[in-house]
C-alpha positions as CSV (number, residue, x, y, z in Angstrom):
1,Q,5.5,12.9,-25.2
2,Q,1.8,12.2,-24.5
3,A,2.8,9.5,-21.9
4,R,4.9,12.1,-20.1
5,G,2.1,14.6,-20.1
6,V,-0.3,12.0,-18.6
7,H,2.4,11.1,-16.1
8,H,2.7,14.7,-14.9
9,W,-1.1,15.1,-14.7
10,L,-1.6,12.0,-12.7
11,R,1.3,12.8,-10.4
12,R,-0.6,15.9,-9.2
13,F,-3.6,13.8,-8.3
14,Q,-1.3,11.3,-6.5
15,W,0.1,14.0,-4.2
16,L,-3.3,15.5,-3.6
17,S,-4.6,12.1,-2.6
18,L,-1.7,11.4,-0.3
19,F,-2.0,14.8,1.5
20,G,-5.7,14.4,1.7
21,V,-5.6,11.0,3.3
22,S,-2.7,12.0,5.6
23,G,-4.7,15.0,6.7
24,L,-7.7,12.8,7.6
25,L,-5.5,10.5,9.6
26,L,-4.1,13.4,11.5
27,L,-7.5,14.8,12.2
28,S,-8.7,11.4,13.4
29,T,-6.3,11.7,16.4
30,L,-8.7,14.2,17.8
31,L,-11.2,11.4,18.2
32,P,-9.3,8.5,19.8
33,S,-12.5,6.7,20.7
34,I,-12.9,5.6,17.1
35,Y,-9.8,3.5,17.4
36,P,-9.7,-0.1,18.8
37,I,-8.5,-0.9,22.2
38,G,-4.7,-1.3,22.5
39,M,-4.0,1.6,20.0
40,Q,-5.3,4.6,21.9
41,S,-2.4,4.8,24.3
42,H,0.1,5.0,21.3
43,L,-2.2,6.6,18.8
44,V,0.2,9.2,17.4
45,F,2.9,6.5,16.9
46,F,0.5,4.2,15.0
47,I,-0.8,7.0,12.9
48,V,2.7,8.1,11.8
49,I,3.6,4.6,10.9
50,A,0.4,4.1,9.0
51,M,1.0,7.3,7.1
52,V,4.6,6.3,6.2
53,C,3.7,2.7,5.2
54,S,0.5,3.5,3.3
55,G,2.1,6.5,1.6
56,A,5.1,4.5,0.5
57,K,3.1,1.7,-0.9
58,A,0.8,4.1,-2.7
59,L,3.8,5.8,-4.3
60,Y,5.2,2.4,-5.3
61,A,1.9,1.3,-6.9
62,F,1.8,4.6,-8.8
63,F,5.4,4.1,-10.0
64,A,4.8,0.6,-11.1
65,S,1.6,1.6,-13.0
66,I,3.3,4.5,-14.7
67,S,6.2,2.3,-15.7
68,K,3.8,0.0,-17.5
69,G,2.5,3.1,-19.4
70,Y,6.0,3.5,-20.8
71,S,6.1,-0.2,-21.7
72,F,8.6,-0.9,-19.0
73,F,7.3,-3.8,-17.1
74,A,10.3,-4.7,-15.0
75,T,9.7,-2.1,-12.2
76,E,7.1,-4.1,-10.4
77,A,8.8,-7.5,-10.9
78,L,12.3,-6.4,-9.9
79,T,11.1,-4.4,-6.9
80,T,8.7,-7.0,-5.5
81,S,11.0,-10.0,-6.0
82,S,14.2,-8.3,-4.6
83,I,12.6,-6.6,-1.6
84,G,10.5,-9.6,-0.9
85,A,13.6,-11.8,-0.8
86,A,15.4,-9.3,1.4
87,T,12.4,-9.1,3.8
88,L,12.2,-12.9,4.0
89,F,15.9,-13.1,4.8
90,G,15.5,-10.3,7.4
91,T,12.6,-12.2,8.9
92,G,14.7,-15.3,9.2
93,V,17.5,-13.4,10.9
94,L,15.1,-11.8,13.4
95,Y,13.6,-15.2,14.2
96,W,17.1,-16.7,14.6
97,C,18.0,-13.9,17.0
98,K,14.8,-14.3,18.9
99,Q,13.7,-10.7,18.5
100,D,10.3,-9.5,19.8
101,L,7.4,-8.3,17.7
102,S,8.5,-4.7,17.5
103,A,11.5,-5.8,15.4
104,Y,9.3,-7.4,12.8
105,F,7.2,-4.2,12.9
106,Y,10.2,-2.0,12.0
107,L,11.2,-4.5,9.3
108,F,7.8,-4.2,7.7
109,T,8.1,-0.4,7.8
110,L,11.5,-0.5,6.2
111,S,10.2,-2.9,3.5
112,C,7.3,-0.5,2.7
113,V,9.7,2.5,2.3
114,A,12.1,0.5,0.2
115,H,9.5,-0.2,-2.5
116,P,9.1,3.3,-3.9
117,V,12.8,4.1,-3.4
118,M,13.8,1.2,-5.7
119,A,11.0,1.8,-8.1
120,S,12.0,5.4,-8.5
121,Y,15.6,4.4,-9.1
122,L,14.5,2.0,-11.8
123,M,12.4,4.7,-13.5
124,R,15.2,7.2,-13.5
125,R,17.6,4.6,-14.8
126,N,15.2,4.0,-17.8
127,N,14.6,7.7,-18.4
128,I,11.0,7.6,-17.2
129,S,10.0,11.1,-16.1
130,A,7.0,13.4,-16.2
131,Q,6.8,16.5,-18.3
132,H,4.3,19.3,-18.2
133,S,2.0,19.4,-21.2
134,V,-1.6,20.3,-22.0
135,L,-3.8,17.3,-22.5
136,D,-6.5,17.4,-25.1
137,M,-10.0,17.2,-23.8
138,T,-10.7,13.7,-25.1
139,L,-7.7,12.2,-23.3
140,R,-8.5,14.2,-20.2
141,V,-12.0,12.7,-20.1
142,R,-10.7,9.2,-20.5
143,V,-8.2,9.7,-17.7
144,L,-10.8,11.1,-15.4
145,R,-13.1,8.2,-16.1
146,A,-10.3,5.8,-15.3
147,L,-9.6,7.6,-12.0
148,G,-13.3,7.4,-11.1
149,W,-13.3,3.6,-11.7
150,N,-10.1,3.3,-9.7
151,F,-11.8,5.1,-6.8
152,V,-14.8,2.8,-7.0
153,L,-12.6,-0.3,-7.1
154,A,-10.6,0.9,-4.1
155,L,-13.7,1.6,-2.1
156,V,-15.2,-1.9,-2.9
157,G,-11.8,-3.5,-2.0
158,I,-11.8,-1.7,1.4
159,L,-15.4,-2.7,2.2
160,S,-15.2,-6.3,0.9
161,G,-11.8,-7.1,2.4
162,K,-10.9,-7.9,6.0
163,A,-10.5,-4.2,6.9
164,V,-14.0,-3.7,8.2
165,D,-14.3,-6.8,10.3
166,T,-10.8,-6.4,11.6
167,Y,-11.6,-2.9,12.6
168,L,-14.9,-3.8,14.4
169,L,-13.2,-6.8,16.1
170,G,-10.7,-4.4,17.6
171,F,-13.3,-2.8,19.8
172,Y,-14.0,-6.1,21.6
173,A,-10.7,-7.9,21.5
174,T,-7.0,-7.2,22.2
175,P,-4.5,-6.8,19.3
176,R,-3.3,-10.4,20.0
177,E,-6.7,-11.9,19.3
178,V,-7.1,-9.7,16.2
179,G,-3.8,-10.9,15.0
180,F,-4.8,-14.6,15.5
181,Y,-8.0,-13.9,13.6
182,N,-6.2,-12.4,10.6
183,I,-3.8,-15.3,10.5
184,A,-6.6,-17.9,10.7
185,S,-8.7,-16.1,8.1
186,S,-5.6,-15.8,5.7
187,L,-4.8,-19.5,6.1
188,T,-8.4,-20.5,5.5
189,Y,-8.6,-18.3,2.4
190,N,-5.3,-19.5,1.0
191,G,-6.2,-23.1,1.7
192,T,-9.6,-22.8,0.0
193,A,-7.9,-21.1,-3.0
194,L,-5.3,-24.0,-3.3
195,L,-8.1,-26.6,-3.0
196,A,-10.1,-24.8,-5.7
197,A,-7.1,-24.6,-8.0
198,G,-6.4,-28.4,-7.4
199,L,-10.0,-29.3,-8.4
200,T,-10.0,-27.3,-11.6
């Protein structure tokens, strides 16, 4: 019962966050100059896709986390592995059919949307649902403290990841060069991680 109450309480914050971020993205279309070159001519399209993909993955992360609170740990594993395999198969089909970059773009969008759909299905199948209840003050303080730390970790992740340098590079290079930069940096990071794992 307590888990369902926390679930209901956190779900309200989840939707408020989604609407808040979506509102900021929509307002940003009034300032197209803040976006890198190559995006400004199709800004509304990119914003809509960003809202759909980021919102879908945020819901999926929420569903996976909530499922663990009910001691059901298969939501993340089943969703990630099955959709990952399906996306890999779809990528192979697109490559075999010699499709252009837009086809991969739509496949990525479909993959993002499929994550919360499957996670929600698994939760309903295992009777995981929210229920309104009044949380005692001690538990509410603990939950708020955890939400605060999650916000700090998310902010640090944004600033310390590749988001900032990729964004700034977009003002001086075309999307093609930015893509090459992301690929090269990812290969370098993964290669370093494999080397470090082999030496330990």
